[in-house]
N, CA, C and O atoms as a DFTB+ gen file, in Angstrom:
420 C
 N C O
     1  1       0.849      -1.178       0.000
     2  2       0.000       0.000       0.000
     3  2       0.893       1.239       0.000
     4  3       1.830       1.337       0.792
     5  1       0.602       2.168      -0.878
     6  2       1.393       3.390      -1.014
     7  2       0.956       4.436       0.003
     8  3      -0.194       4.463       0.442
     9  1       1.890       5.282       0.361
    10  2       1.595       6.391       1.269
    11  2       1.413       7.654       0.439
    12  3       2.240       7.965      -0.419
    13  1       0.331       8.381       0.696
    14  2       0.044       9.624      -0.023
    15  2       0.790      10.770       0.650
    16  3       0.703      10.949       1.865
    17  1       1.518      11.540      -0.141
    18  2       2.253      12.700       0.358
    19  2       1.764      13.930      -0.402
    20  3       2.042      14.087      -1.591
    21  1       1.042      14.791       0.286
    22  2       0.582      16.045      -0.315
    23  2       1.690      17.073      -0.172
    24  3       2.153      17.333       0.939
    25  1       2.118      17.658      -1.273
    26  2       3.089      18.745      -1.175
    27  2       2.348      20.011      -0.741
    28  3       1.153      20.163      -0.993
    29  1       3.059      20.890      -0.102
    30  2       2.462      22.144       0.352
    31  2       1.866      22.950      -0.804
    32  3       0.757      23.467      -0.668
    33  1       2.566      23.075      -1.940
    34  2       1.965      23.817      -3.055
    35  2       0.661      23.190      -3.566
    36  3      -0.263      23.913      -3.940
    37  1       0.577      21.867      -3.587
    38  2      -0.650      21.216      -4.060
    39  2      -1.807      21.490      -3.095
    40  3      -2.932      21.740      -3.527
    41  1      -1.532      21.443      -1.803
    42  2      -2.572      21.781      -0.824
    43  2      -3.006      23.230      -0.966
    44  3      -4.186      23.551      -0.829
    45  1      -2.057      24.092      -1.239
    46  2      -2.366      25.509      -1.453
    47  2      -3.218      25.696      -2.711
    48  3      -4.145      26.506      -2.720
    49  1      -2.906      24.950      -3.768
    50  2      -3.710      25.005      -4.994
    51  2      -5.159      24.649      -4.693
    52  3      -6.081      25.363      -5.089
    53  1      -5.349      23.538      -3.990
    54  2      -6.700      23.079      -3.670
    55  2      -7.417      24.095      -2.787
    56  3      -8.602      24.367      -2.982
    57  1      -6.706      24.646      -1.828
    58  2      -7.292      25.659      -0.950
    59  2      -7.747      26.885      -1.744
    60  3      -8.835      27.410      -1.511
    61  1      -6.922      27.331      -2.668
    62  2      -7.275      28.501      -3.484
    63  2      -8.533      28.241      -4.314
    64  3      -9.405      29.104      -4.419
    65  1      -8.619      27.054      -4.896
    66  2      -9.794      26.703      -5.694
    67  2     -11.035      26.661      -4.809
    68  3     -12.083      27.199      -5.169
    69  1     -10.910      26.018      -3.652
    70  2     -12.047      25.904      -2.735
    71  2     -12.480      27.273      -2.214
    72  3     -13.676      27.540      -2.097
    73  1     -11.528      28.129      -1.904
    74  2     -11.881      29.469      -1.414
    75  2     -12.630      30.263      -2.469
    76  3     -13.567      30.993      -2.145
    77  1     -12.236      30.133      -3.710
    78  2     -12.922      30.845      -4.787
    79  2     -14.368      30.348      -4.923
    80  3     -15.298      31.144      -5.051
    81  1     -14.540      29.037      -4.895
    82  2     -15.883      28.467      -4.998
    83  2     -16.724      28.865      -3.793
    84  3     -17.917      29.135      -3.929
    85  1     -16.109      28.903      -2.614
    86  2     -16.827      29.222      -1.378
    87  2     -17.353      30.652      -1.351
    88  3     -18.245      30.966      -0.563
    89  1     -16.817      31.517      -2.195
    90  2     -17.341      32.880      -2.261
    91  2     -18.820      32.876      -2.607
    92  3     -19.575      33.731      -2.144
    93  1     -19.232      31.912      -3.422
    94  2     -20.633      31.792      -3.810
    95  2     -21.359      30.669      -3.079
    96  3     -22.505      30.827      -2.659
    97  1     -20.676      29.526      -2.931
    98  2     -21.338      28.350      -2.357
    99  2     -20.378      27.568      -1.471
   100  3     -19.540      26.810      -1.961
   101  1     -20.506      27.756      -0.183
   102  2     -19.625      27.080       0.774
   103  2     -19.792      25.565       0.685
   104  3     -18.806      24.828       0.713
   105  1     -21.024      25.105       0.578
   106  2     -21.264      23.656       0.514
   107  2     -20.617      23.033      -0.715
   108  3     -20.097      21.920      -0.645
   109  1     -20.644      23.732      -1.827
   110  2     -20.017      23.222      -3.052
   111  2     -18.506      23.107      -2.871
   112  3     -17.890      22.151      -3.341
   113  1     -17.924      24.069      -2.200
   114  2     -16.477      24.027      -1.946
   115  2     -16.127      22.842      -1.046
   116  3     -15.135      22.153      -1.285
   117  1     -16.923      22.607      -0.032
   118  2     -16.683      21.467       0.867
   119  2     -16.807      20.143       0.117
   120  3     -15.995      19.238       0.307
   121  1     -17.824      20.035      -0.734
   122  2     -18.008      18.810      -1.528
   123  2     -16.822      18.584      -2.470
   124  3     -16.372      17.454      -2.658
   125  1     -16.329      19.666      -3.053
   126  2     -15.191      19.534      -3.965
   127  2     -13.960      19.007      -3.226
   128  3     -13.291      18.093      -3.707
   129  1     -13.669      19.572      -2.081
   130  2     -12.492      19.131      -1.319
   131  2     -12.627      17.648      -0.954
   132  3     -11.663      16.892      -1.076
   133  1     -13.791      17.238      -0.518
   134  2     -14.012      15.821      -0.192
   135  2     -13.839      14.941      -1.429
   136  3     -13.262      13.856      -1.353
   137  1     -14.337      15.411      -2.549
   138  2     -14.232      14.669      -3.811
   139  2     -12.771      14.491      -4.226
   140  3     -12.371      13.412      -4.662
   141  1     -11.982      15.552      -4.087
   142  2     -10.559      15.486      -4.437
   143  2      -9.830      14.514      -3.513
   144  3      -9.065      13.670      -3.980
   145  1     -10.063      14.628      -2.207
   146  2      -9.381      13.724      -1.273
   147  2      -9.801      12.270      -1.503
   148  3      -8.985      11.360      -1.360
   149  1     -11.045      12.053      -1.852
   150  2     -11.516      10.698      -2.141
   151  2     -10.829      10.139      -3.384
   152  3     -10.424       8.976      -3.396
   153  1     -10.696      10.954      -4.427
   154  2     -10.028      10.516      -5.659
   155  2      -8.564      10.176      -5.398
   156  3      -8.033       9.212      -5.949
   157  1      -7.924      10.968      -4.561
   158  2      -6.507      10.745      -4.249
   159  2      -6.345       9.522      -3.340
   160  3      -5.366       8.785      -3.458
   161  1      -7.279       9.314      -2.458
   162  2      -7.200       8.200      -1.508
   163  2      -7.085       6.844      -2.210
   164  3      -6.401       5.947      -1.717
   165  1      -7.742       6.694      -3.341
   166  2      -7.684       5.403      -4.048
   167  2      -6.275       5.088      -4.552
   168  3      -5.962       3.936      -4.853
   169  1      -5.430       6.115      -4.643
   170  2      -4.055       5.903      -5.095
   171  2      -3.238       5.110      -4.083
   172  3      -2.196       4.554      -4.431
   173  1      -3.696       5.050      -2.840
   174  2      -3.010       4.218      -1.843
   175  2      -2.983       2.765      -2.304
   176  3      -1.965       2.086      -2.173
   177  1      -4.087       2.298      -2.837
   178  2      -4.198       0.916      -3.307
   179  2      -3.755       0.750      -4.757
   180  3      -3.202      -0.282      -5.136
   181  1      -4.010       1.791      -5.565
   182  2      -3.759       1.691      -7.006
   183  2      -2.971       2.913      -7.504
   184  3      -3.526       3.753      -8.211
   185  1      -1.702       3.017      -7.146
   186  2      -0.933       4.217      -7.503
   187  2      -0.761       4.451      -9.000
   188  3      -0.509       5.580      -9.422
   189  1      -0.890       3.424      -9.791
   190  2      -0.739       3.586     -11.243
   191  2      -2.080       3.713     -11.960
   192  3      -2.139       3.598     -13.184
   193  1      -3.146       3.946     -11.217
   194  2      -4.476       3.979     -11.830
   195  2      -4.772       5.281     -12.567
   196  3      -5.685       5.327     -13.391
   197  1      -4.027       6.320     -12.289
   198  2      -4.231       7.574     -13.008
   199  2      -3.704       7.486     -14.427
   200  3      -2.851       6.656     -14.741
   201  1      -4.222       8.349     -15.272
   202  2      -3.773       8.347     -16.663
   203  2      -2.553       9.250     -16.826
   204  3      -2.286      10.120     -15.997
   205  1      -1.825       9.023     -17.907
   206  2      -0.739       9.937     -18.266
   207  2      -1.382      11.141     -18.942
   208  3      -2.048      10.982     -19.965
   209  1      -1.200      12.341     -18.398
   210  2      -1.802      13.518     -19.026
   211  2      -1.251      13.705     -20.437
   212  3      -0.058      13.504     -20.665
   213  1      -2.100      14.085     -21.380
   214  2      -1.624      14.263     -22.754
   215  2      -0.456      15.243     -22.848
   216  3       0.445      15.061     -23.667
   217  1      -0.470      16.270     -22.021
   218  2       0.592      17.283     -22.057
   219  2       1.908      16.763     -21.491
   220  3       2.968      17.336     -21.745
   221  1       1.840      15.672     -20.720
   222  2       3.030      15.128     -20.058
   223  2       3.202      13.641     -20.369
   224  3       3.673      12.875     -19.528
   225  1       2.823      13.244     -21.568
   226  2       2.781      11.823     -21.926
   227  2       4.118      11.111     -21.771
   228  3       4.146       9.925     -21.442
   229  1       5.198      11.794     -21.996
   230  2       6.519      11.164     -21.940
   231  2       7.202      11.346     -20.590
   232  3       8.427      11.261     -20.502
   233  1       6.434      11.592     -19.551
   234  2       7.012      11.796     -18.220
   235  2       6.491      10.749     -17.246
   236  3       5.693       9.885     -17.610
   237  1       6.951      10.838     -16.014
   238  2       6.507       9.912     -14.968
   239  2       5.207      10.368     -14.304
   240  3       4.685       9.675     -13.431
   241  1       4.691      11.507     -14.703
   242  2       3.515      12.069     -14.032
   243  2       2.222      11.434     -14.524
   244  3       2.089      11.035     -15.682
   245  1       1.284      11.359     -13.603
   246  2      -0.056      10.867     -13.880
   247  2      -1.046      11.863     -13.310
   248  3      -0.677      12.782     -12.579
   249  1      -2.303      11.665     -13.655
   250  2      -3.331      12.536     -13.101
   251  2      -4.597      11.745     -12.822
   252  3      -4.891      10.737     -13.464
   253  1      -5.330      12.240     -11.843
   254  2      -6.691      11.773     -11.601
   255  2      -7.580      12.999     -11.712
   256  3      -7.162      14.126     -11.448
   257  1      -8.807      12.747     -12.108
   258  2      -9.763      13.824     -12.303
   259  2     -10.810      13.753     -11.196
   260  3     -11.363      12.689     -10.917
   261  1     -11.068      14.869     -10.587
   262  2     -12.173      15.030      -9.637
   263  2     -12.816      16.349     -10.037
   264  3     -12.585      17.390      -9.422
   265  1     -13.631      16.275     -11.088
   266  2     -14.208      17.466     -11.719
   267  2     -14.680      18.511     -10.730
   268  3     -15.403      18.215      -9.779
   269  1     -14.257      19.737     -10.974
   270  2     -13.562      20.275     -12.134
   271  2     -12.045      20.283     -11.996
   272  3     -11.368      21.010     -12.722
   273  1     -11.500      19.494     -11.085
   274  2     -10.057      19.546     -10.827
   275  2      -9.301      18.405     -11.492
   276  3      -9.805      17.294     -11.654
   277  1      -8.069      18.730     -11.869
   278  2      -7.090      17.752     -12.308
   279  2      -6.036      17.699     -11.213
   280  3      -5.528      18.736     -10.788
   281  1      -5.705      16.492     -10.752
   282  2      -4.733      16.310      -9.683
   283  2      -3.547      15.553     -10.269
   284  3      -3.686      14.415     -10.717
   285  1      -2.389      16.189     -10.263
   286  2      -1.183      15.612     -10.841
   287  2      -0.320      15.013      -9.736
   288  3      -0.174      15.587      -8.657
   289  1       0.244      13.851     -10.031
   290  2       1.066      13.165      -9.039
   291  2       2.129      12.330      -9.720
   292  3       2.111      12.117     -10.932
   293  1       3.060      11.865      -8.895
   294  2       4.036      10.887      -9.361
   295  2       4.219       9.851      -8.265
   296  3       4.247      10.181      -7.079
   297  1       4.339       8.624      -8.664
   298  2       4.544       7.525      -7.726
   299  2       6.031       7.196      -7.697
   300  3       6.686       7.116      -8.736
   301  1       6.546       7.009      -6.494
   302  2       7.954       6.687      -6.322
   303  2       8.073       5.685      -5.179
   304  3       7.773       6.002      -4.028
   305  1       8.511       4.480      -5.508
   306  2       8.589       3.399      -4.526
   307  2       7.225       3.199      -3.882
   308  3       6.265       2.847      -4.568
   309  1       7.127       3.413      -2.602
   310  2       5.861       3.206      -1.891
   311  2       5.180       4.524      -1.537
   312  3       4.351       4.572      -0.628
   313  1       5.525       5.591      -2.250
   314  2       4.929       6.894      -1.976
   315  2       4.334       7.487      -3.245
   316  3       4.837       7.282      -4.350
   317  1       3.252       8.225      -3.054
   318  2       2.599       8.946      -4.141
   319  2       2.636      10.419      -3.770
   320  3       2.041      10.829      -2.773
   321  1       3.333      11.211      -4.567
   322  2       3.479      12.646      -4.301
   323  2       2.451      13.426      -5.109
   324  3       2.465      13.390      -6.340
   325  1       1.564      14.126      -4.420
   326  2       0.591      14.993      -5.071
   327  2       1.293      16.330      -5.260
   328  3       1.641      16.994      -4.283
   329  1       1.505      16.731      -6.521
   330  2       2.336      17.906      -6.787
   331  2       1.589      19.123      -7.302
   332  3       2.088      20.244      -7.194
   333  1       0.385      18.921      -7.867
   334  2      -0.288      20.070      -8.485
   335  2      -1.776      19.775      -8.598
   336  3      -2.168      18.677      -8.991
   337  1      -2.593      20.745      -8.258
   338  2      -4.034      20.664      -8.434
   339  2      -4.455      21.900      -9.219
   340  3      -4.081      23.022      -8.878
   341  1      -5.233      21.683     -10.270
   342  2      -5.682      22.818     -11.070
   343  2      -7.104      22.584     -11.555
   344  3      -7.586      21.452     -11.588
   345  1      -7.756      23.650     -11.924
   346  2      -9.082      23.531     -12.537
   347  2      -8.894      23.018     -13.964
   348  3      -7.950      23.403     -14.654
   349  1      -9.789      22.163     -14.389
   350  2      -9.668      21.511     -15.680
   351  2      -9.680      22.438     -16.875
   352  3      -9.091      22.119     -17.908
   353  1     -10.340      23.585     -16.756
   354  2     -10.419      24.486     -17.910
   355  2      -9.153      25.333     -18.086
   356  3      -9.004      26.026     -19.093
   357  1      -8.256      25.277     -17.119
   358  2      -7.010      26.031     -17.246
   359  2      -6.027      25.271     -18.134
   360  3      -6.115      24.054     -18.292
   361  1      -5.103      26.016     -18.699
   362  2      -4.043      25.410     -19.492
   363  2      -2.923      24.982     -18.543
   364  3      -2.512      25.752     -17.674
   365  1      -2.440      23.774     -18.707
   366  2      -1.380      23.242     -17.858
   367  2      -0.079      23.986     -18.108
   368  3       0.351      24.139     -19.251
   369  1       0.533      24.440     -17.047
   370  2       1.851      25.079     -17.140
   371  2       2.883      24.063     -16.661
   372  3       3.096      23.892     -15.460
   373  1       3.518      23.396     -17.616
   374  2       4.433      22.297     -17.318
   375  2       5.572      22.707     -16.397
   376  3       6.029      21.904     -15.583
   377  1       6.031      23.938     -16.514
   378  2       7.159      24.359     -15.698
   379  2       6.827      24.302     -14.209
   380  3       7.722      24.099     -13.388
   381  1       5.558      24.476     -13.848
   382  2       5.177      24.412     -12.434
   383  2       5.417      23.004     -11.895
   384  3       5.963      22.834     -10.805
   385  1       5.011      22.014     -12.652
   386  2       5.209      20.634     -12.208
   387  2       6.693      20.322     -12.097
   388  3       7.115      19.686     -11.131
   389  1       7.486      20.751     -13.057
   390  2       8.927      20.503     -13.004
   391  2       9.562      21.151     -11.778
   392  3      10.400      20.537     -11.118
   393  1       9.176      22.370     -11.473
   394  2       9.718      23.069     -10.302
   395  2       9.323      22.351      -9.009
   396  3      10.147      22.159      -8.115
   397  1       8.079      21.968      -8.928
   398  2       7.601      21.295      -7.720
   399  2       8.223      19.923      -7.550
   400  3       8.451      19.472      -6.428
   401  1       8.497      19.262      -8.657
   402  2       9.131      17.932      -8.577
   403  2      10.519      18.042      -7.953
   404  3      10.929      17.185      -7.170
   405  1      11.225      19.092      -8.305
   406  2      12.568      19.289      -7.732
   407  2      12.484      19.476      -6.225
   408  3      13.355      19.011      -5.489
   409  1      11.437      20.157      -5.763
   410  2      11.292      20.455      -4.345
   411  2      10.717      19.315      -3.533
   412  3      10.849      19.308      -2.309
   413  1      10.073      18.337      -4.188
   414  2       9.459      17.233      -3.432
   415  2      10.337      15.996      -3.367
   416  3       9.984      15.022      -2.702
   417  1      11.461      16.019      -4.039
   418  2      12.341      14.844      -4.030
   419  2      13.215      14.803      -2.822
   420  3      14.012      13.877      -2.667
């Protein structure tokens, strides 16, 4: 069973998204956070279950979707590092993932 490791920037990403949603609907923001944590939790049992994002197909990164969020991670030995959370309609900025990967190793 893999251990989930949330990086500080990824938690901050999720917090920012939830805070924005909470401006209009607090309950929706709470549901989103629960949905994201539930999607990530399954990675404990199935760390390779996420897909390779099209933008990062030739890398070690994978993603799970918890609409409207994309959660990017990488599995290493018995750990799964959650490195980036973004809204699905945004364009992926690959350099962010590369920078965060350097800091989570």
